[in-house]
C-alpha beads as a LAMMPS data file, in Angstrom:
LAMMPS data file: protein, C-alpha beads

145 atoms
144 bonds

1 atom types
1 bond types

-500.0 500.0 xlo xhi
-500.0 500.0 ylo yhi
-500.0 500.0 zlo zhi

Masses

1 110.0

Atoms # bond

1 1 1 0.000 0.000 0.000
2 1 1 1.331 3.412 -0.957
3 1 1 1.817 5.949 1.788
4 1 1 -0.163 9.170 1.432
5 1 1 1.125 12.598 0.513
6 1 1 0.135 15.080 3.228
7 1 1 -0.675 18.519 1.836
8 1 1 -1.022 21.237 4.480
9 1 1 -2.321 24.369 2.758
10 1 1 -4.999 26.914 3.656
11 1 1 -5.497 28.499 0.226
12 1 1 -8.349 26.657 -1.565
13 1 1 -6.980 27.602 -5.005
14 1 1 -3.519 26.256 -4.190
15 1 1 -5.066 23.058 -2.800
16 1 1 -7.045 22.544 -5.996
17 1 1 -4.062 23.274 -8.258
18 1 1 -1.799 20.986 -6.237
19 1 1 -4.323 18.140 -6.363
20 1 1 -4.719 18.588 -10.132
21 1 1 -0.947 18.622 -10.636
22 1 1 -0.442 15.510 -8.522
23 1 1 -3.213 13.747 -10.421
24 1 1 -1.655 14.731 -13.759
25 1 1 1.628 13.244 -12.512
26 1 1 -0.295 9.932 -12.282
27 1 1 0.879 9.286 -8.753
28 1 1 -1.025 6.456 -7.140
29 1 1 -0.408 7.829 -3.632
30 1 1 -3.532 9.113 -1.928
31 1 1 -3.396 12.793 -0.975
32 1 1 -4.632 14.055 2.376
33 1 1 -5.256 17.818 2.247
34 1 1 -5.510 19.683 5.556
35 1 1 -6.029 23.405 6.029
36 1 1 -4.228 24.363 9.247
37 1 1 -1.201 23.448 11.308
38 1 1 -3.133 22.138 14.316
39 1 1 -5.096 19.681 12.174
40 1 1 -1.849 18.563 10.509
41 1 1 -0.355 17.721 13.895
42 1 1 -3.531 15.888 14.932
43 1 1 -3.265 13.842 11.730
44 1 1 0.439 13.101 12.187
45 1 1 0.070 12.162 15.855
46 1 1 -3.158 10.223 15.214
47 1 1 -5.207 12.367 17.594
48 1 1 -8.752 13.729 17.582
49 1 1 -10.653 12.876 14.414
50 1 1 -7.523 11.118 13.107
51 1 1 -7.108 8.716 16.041
52 1 1 -8.333 5.774 13.953
53 1 1 -6.325 6.403 10.779
54 1 1 -3.845 3.795 9.595
55 1 1 -0.591 3.714 11.519
56 1 1 1.660 4.920 8.716
57 1 1 3.558 8.117 8.161
58 1 1 3.052 10.058 4.943
59 1 1 5.551 9.629 2.102
60 1 1 6.114 13.401 2.228
61 1 1 4.586 16.487 3.815
62 1 1 4.010 19.450 1.487
63 1 1 3.785 22.239 4.043
64 1 1 2.780 25.858 3.529
65 1 1 4.561 28.348 5.770
66 1 1 1.623 30.661 6.404
67 1 1 -1.130 28.621 8.048
68 1 1 -3.893 29.320 10.569
69 1 1 -3.590 28.102 14.171
70 1 1 0.037 26.881 13.859
71 1 1 2.266 28.079 11.038
72 1 1 4.471 25.821 8.950
73 1 1 7.558 26.493 11.051
74 1 1 5.727 25.486 14.231
75 1 1 4.502 22.284 12.582
76 1 1 7.988 21.500 11.264
77 1 1 9.516 22.056 14.712
78 1 1 7.078 19.581 16.323
79 1 1 7.624 17.018 13.542
80 1 1 11.407 17.162 13.918
81 1 1 11.203 16.856 17.729
82 1 1 8.965 13.754 17.580
83 1 1 10.853 10.450 17.346
84 1 1 8.073 8.810 15.294
85 1 1 7.753 11.689 12.814
86 1 1 11.218 13.208 12.436
87 1 1 12.250 11.154 9.400
88 1 1 9.262 12.169 7.268
89 1 1 10.484 14.295 4.346
90 1 1 9.071 17.803 4.612
91 1 1 8.928 20.241 1.708
92 1 1 8.131 23.835 2.604
93 1 1 5.913 24.924 -0.292
94 1 1 5.374 28.619 0.150
95 1 1 5.034 31.987 -1.517
96 1 1 7.625 33.502 0.826
97 1 1 10.939 34.444 -0.736
98 1 1 12.182 36.041 2.492
99 1 1 15.663 34.911 3.461
100 1 1 14.698 34.685 7.153
101 1 1 11.925 32.193 6.296
102 1 1 14.281 30.125 4.152
103 1 1 16.968 30.050 6.856
104 1 1 14.491 29.253 9.629
105 1 1 13.043 26.386 7.573
106 1 1 16.460 24.815 7.069
107 1 1 17.434 25.453 10.698
108 1 1 14.326 23.490 11.710
109 1 1 15.237 20.593 9.418
110 1 1 13.197 21.026 6.244
111 1 1 14.249 18.735 3.381
112 1 1 13.436 21.228 0.630
113 1 1 12.168 24.796 0.308
114 1 1 10.152 25.536 -2.820
115 1 1 8.705 28.943 -3.674
116 1 1 5.345 28.470 -5.380
117 1 1 5.617 29.611 -8.990
118 1 1 3.092 32.271 -9.990
119 1 1 2.501 31.059 -13.541
120 1 1 0.017 28.185 -13.871
121 1 1 2.199 25.934 -16.047
122 1 1 5.251 26.527 -13.849
123 1 1 3.211 25.707 -10.733
124 1 1 1.921 22.492 -12.319
125 1 1 5.444 21.460 -13.376
126 1 1 6.881 22.183 -9.920
127 1 1 4.215 20.111 -8.138
128 1 1 4.601 17.307 -10.661
129 1 1 8.360 17.225 -10.070
130 1 1 7.933 17.319 -6.286
131 1 1 5.379 14.525 -6.317
132 1 1 7.431 12.268 -8.550
133 1 1 10.640 12.860 -6.617
134 1 1 9.315 12.468 -3.064
135 1 1 6.662 9.800 -3.680
136 1 1 8.431 7.698 -6.328
137 1 1 12.155 8.353 -6.679
138 1 1 13.177 9.144 -3.116
139 1 1 14.107 6.127 -0.997
140 1 1 12.610 6.810 2.450
141 1 1 13.998 5.416 5.688
142 1 1 12.254 2.259 6.914
143 1 1 9.179 3.040 8.970
144 1 1 8.987 1.733 12.477
145 1 1 6.612 2.677 15.269

Bonds

1 1 1 2
2 1 2 3
3 1 3 4
4 1 4 5
5 1 5 6
6 1 6 7
7 1 7 8
8 1 8 9
9 1 9 10
10 1 10 11
11 1 11 12
12 1 12 13
13 1 13 14
14 1 14 15
15 1 15 16
16 1 16 17
17 1 17 18
18 1 18 19
19 1 19 20
20 1 20 21
21 1 21 22
22 1 22 23
23 1 23 24
24 1 24 25
25 1 25 26
26 1 26 27
27 1 27 28
28 1 28 29
29 1 29 30
30 1 30 31
31 1 31 32
32 1 32 33
33 1 33 34
34 1 34 35
35 1 35 36
36 1 36 37
37 1 37 38
38 1 38 39
39 1 39 40
40 1 40 41
41 1 41 42
42 1 42 43
43 1 43 44
44 1 44 45
45 1 45 46
46 1 46 47
47 1 47 48
48 1 48 49
49 1 49 50
50 1 50 51
51 1 51 52
52 1 52 53
53 1 53 54
54 1 54 55
55 1 55 56
56 1 56 57
57 1 57 58
58 1 58 59
59 1 59 60
60 1 60 61
61 1 61 62
62 1 62 63
63 1 63 64
64 1 64 65
65 1 65 66
66 1 66 67
67 1 67 68
68 1 68 69
69 1 69 70
70 1 70 71
71 1 71 72
72 1 72 73
73 1 73 74
74 1 74 75
75 1 75 76
76 1 76 77
77 1 77 78
78 1 78 79
79 1 79 80
80 1 80 81
81 1 81 82
82 1 82 83
83 1 83 84
84 1 84 85
85 1 85 86
86 1 86 87
87 1 87 88
88 1 88 89
89 1 89 90
90 1 90 91
91 1 91 92
92 1 92 93
93 1 93 94
94 1 94 95
95 1 95 96
96 1 96 97
97 1 97 98
98 1 98 99
99 1 99 100
100 1 100 101
101 1 101 102
102 1 102 103
103 1 103 104
104 1 104 105
105 1 105 106
106 1 106 107
107 1 107 108
108 1 108 109
109 1 109 110
110 1 110 111
111 1 111 112
112 1 112 113
113 1 113 114
114 1 114 115
115 1 115 116
116 1 116 117
117 1 117 118
118 1 118 119
119 1 119 120
120 1 120 121
121 1 121 122
122 1 122 123
123 1 123 124
124 1 124 125
125 1 125 126
126 1 126 127
127 1 127 128
128 1 128 129
129 1 129 130
130 1 130 131
131 1 131 132
132 1 132 133
133 1 133 134
134 1 134 135
135 1 135 136
136 1 136 137
137 1 137 138
138 1 138 139
139 1 139 140
140 1 140 141
141 1 141 142
142 1 142 143
143 1 143 144
144 1 144 145
Protein backbone atom coordinates (compact mmCIF):
# COMPACT_ATOMS: atom_id res chain seq x y z
CA UNK A 1 0.00 0.00 0.00
CA UNK A 2 1.33 3.41 -0.96
CA UNK A 3 1.82 5.95 1.79
CA UNK A 4 -0.16 9.17 1.43
CA UNK A 5 1.12 12.60 0.51
CA UNK A 6 0.14 15.08 3.23
CA UNK A 7 -0.67 18.52 1.84
CA UNK A 8 -1.02 21.24 4.48
CA UNK A 9 -2.32 24.37 2.76
CA UNK A 10 -5.00 26.91 3.66
CA UNK A 11 -5.50 28.50 0.23
CA UNK A 12 -8.35 26.66 -1.56
CA UNK A 13 -6.98 27.60 -5.00
CA UNK A 14 -3.52 26.26 -4.19
CA UNK A 15 -5.07 23.06 -2.80
CA UNK A 16 -7.04 22.54 -6.00
CA UNK A 17 -4.06 23.27 -8.26
CA UNK A 18 -1.80 20.99 -6.24
CA UNK A 19 -4.32 18.14 -6.36
CA UNK A 20 -4.72 18.59 -10.13
CA UNK A 21 -0.95 18.62 -10.64
CA UNK A 22 -0.44 15.51 -8.52
CA UNK A 23 -3.21 13.75 -10.42
CA UNK A 24 -1.66 14.73 -13.76
CA UNK A 25 1.63 13.24 -12.51
CA UNK A 26 -0.30 9.93 -12.28
CA UNK A 27 0.88 9.29 -8.75
CA UNK A 28 -1.02 6.46 -7.14
CA UNK A 29 -0.41 7.83 -3.63
CA UNK A 30 -3.53 9.11 -1.93
CA UNK A 31 -3.40 12.79 -0.98
CA UNK A 32 -4.63 14.06 2.38
CA UNK A 33 -5.26 17.82 2.25
CA UNK A 34 -5.51 19.68 5.56
CA UNK A 35 -6.03 23.41 6.03
CA UNK A 36 -4.23 24.36 9.25
CA UNK A 37 -1.20 23.45 11.31
CA UNK A 38 -3.13 22.14 14.32
CA UNK A 39 -5.10 19.68 12.17
CA UNK A 40 -1.85 18.56 10.51
CA UNK A 41 -0.35 17.72 13.90
CA UNK A 42 -3.53 15.89 14.93
CA UNK A 43 -3.26 13.84 11.73
CA UNK A 44 0.44 13.10 12.19
CA UNK A 45 0.07 12.16 15.85
CA UNK A 46 -3.16 10.22 15.21
CA UNK A 47 -5.21 12.37 17.59
CA UNK A 48 -8.75 13.73 17.58
CA UNK A 49 -10.65 12.88 14.41
CA UNK A 50 -7.52 11.12 13.11
CA UNK A 51 -7.11 8.72 16.04
CA UNK A 52 -8.33 5.77 13.95
CA UNK A 53 -6.32 6.40 10.78
CA UNK A 54 -3.84 3.79 9.60
CA UNK A 55 -0.59 3.71 11.52
CA UNK A 56 1.66 4.92 8.72
CA UNK A 57 3.56 8.12 8.16
CA UNK A 58 3.05 10.06 4.94
CA UNK A 59 5.55 9.63 2.10
CA UNK A 60 6.11 13.40 2.23
CA UNK A 61 4.59 16.49 3.82
CA UNK A 62 4.01 19.45 1.49
CA UNK A 63 3.78 22.24 4.04
CA UNK A 64 2.78 25.86 3.53
CA UNK A 65 4.56 28.35 5.77
CA UNK A 66 1.62 30.66 6.40
CA UNK A 67 -1.13 28.62 8.05
CA UNK A 68 -3.89 29.32 10.57
CA UNK A 69 -3.59 28.10 14.17
CA UNK A 70 0.04 26.88 13.86
CA UNK A 71 2.27 28.08 11.04
CA UNK A 72 4.47 25.82 8.95
CA UNK A 73 7.56 26.49 11.05
CA UNK A 74 5.73 25.49 14.23
CA UNK A 75 4.50 22.28 12.58
CA UNK A 76 7.99 21.50 11.26
CA UNK A 77 9.52 22.06 14.71
CA UNK A 78 7.08 19.58 16.32
CA UNK A 79 7.62 17.02 13.54
CA UNK A 80 11.41 17.16 13.92
CA UNK A 81 11.20 16.86 17.73
CA UNK A 82 8.97 13.75 17.58
CA UNK A 83 10.85 10.45 17.35
CA UNK A 84 8.07 8.81 15.29
CA UNK A 85 7.75 11.69 12.81
CA UNK A 86 11.22 13.21 12.44
CA UNK A 87 12.25 11.15 9.40
CA UNK A 88 9.26 12.17 7.27
CA UNK A 89 10.48 14.29 4.35
CA UNK A 90 9.07 17.80 4.61
CA UNK A 91 8.93 20.24 1.71
CA UNK A 92 8.13 23.83 2.60
CA UNK A 93 5.91 24.92 -0.29
CA UNK A 94 5.37 28.62 0.15
CA UNK A 95 5.03 31.99 -1.52
CA UNK A 96 7.62 33.50 0.83
CA UNK A 97 10.94 34.44 -0.74
CA UNK A 98 12.18 36.04 2.49
CA UNK A 99 15.66 34.91 3.46
CA UNK A 100 14.70 34.68 7.15
CA UNK A 101 11.92 32.19 6.30
CA UNK A 102 14.28 30.12 4.15
CA UNK A 103 16.97 30.05 6.86
CA UNK A 104 14.49 29.25 9.63
CA UNK A 105 13.04 26.39 7.57
CA UNK A 106 16.46 24.82 7.07
CA UNK A 107 17.43 25.45 10.70
CA UNK A 108 14.33 23.49 11.71
CA UNK A 109 15.24 20.59 9.42
CA UNK A 110 13.20 21.03 6.24
CA UNK A 111 14.25 18.73 3.38
CA UNK A 112 13.44 21.23 0.63
CA UNK A 113 12.17 24.80 0.31
CA UNK A 114 10.15 25.54 -2.82
CA UNK A 115 8.71 28.94 -3.67
CA UNK A 116 5.34 28.47 -5.38
CA UNK A 117 5.62 29.61 -8.99
CA UNK A 118 3.09 32.27 -9.99
CA UNK A 119 2.50 31.06 -13.54
CA UNK A 120 0.02 28.18 -13.87
CA UNK A 121 2.20 25.93 -16.05
CA UNK A 122 5.25 26.53 -13.85
CA UNK A 123 3.21 25.71 -10.73
CA UNK A 124 1.92 22.49 -12.32
CA UNK A 125 5.44 21.46 -13.38
CA UNK A 126 6.88 22.18 -9.92
CA UNK A 127 4.22 20.11 -8.14
CA UNK A 128 4.60 17.31 -10.66
CA UNK A 129 8.36 17.22 -10.07
CA UNK A 130 7.93 17.32 -6.29
CA UNK A 131 5.38 14.53 -6.32
CA UNK A 132 7.43 12.27 -8.55
CA UNK A 133 10.64 12.86 -6.62
CA UNK A 134 9.32 12.47 -3.06
CA UNK A 135 6.66 9.80 -3.68
CA UNK A 136 8.43 7.70 -6.33
CA UNK A 137 12.16 8.35 -6.68
CA UNK A 138 13.18 9.14 -3.12
CA UNK A 139 14.11 6.13 -1.00
CA UNK A 140 12.61 6.81 2.45
CA UNK A 141 14.00 5.42 5.69
CA UNK A 142 12.25 2.26 6.91
CA UNK A 143 9.18 3.04 8.97
CA UNK A 144 8.99 1.73 12.48
CA UNK A 145 6.61 2.68 15.27
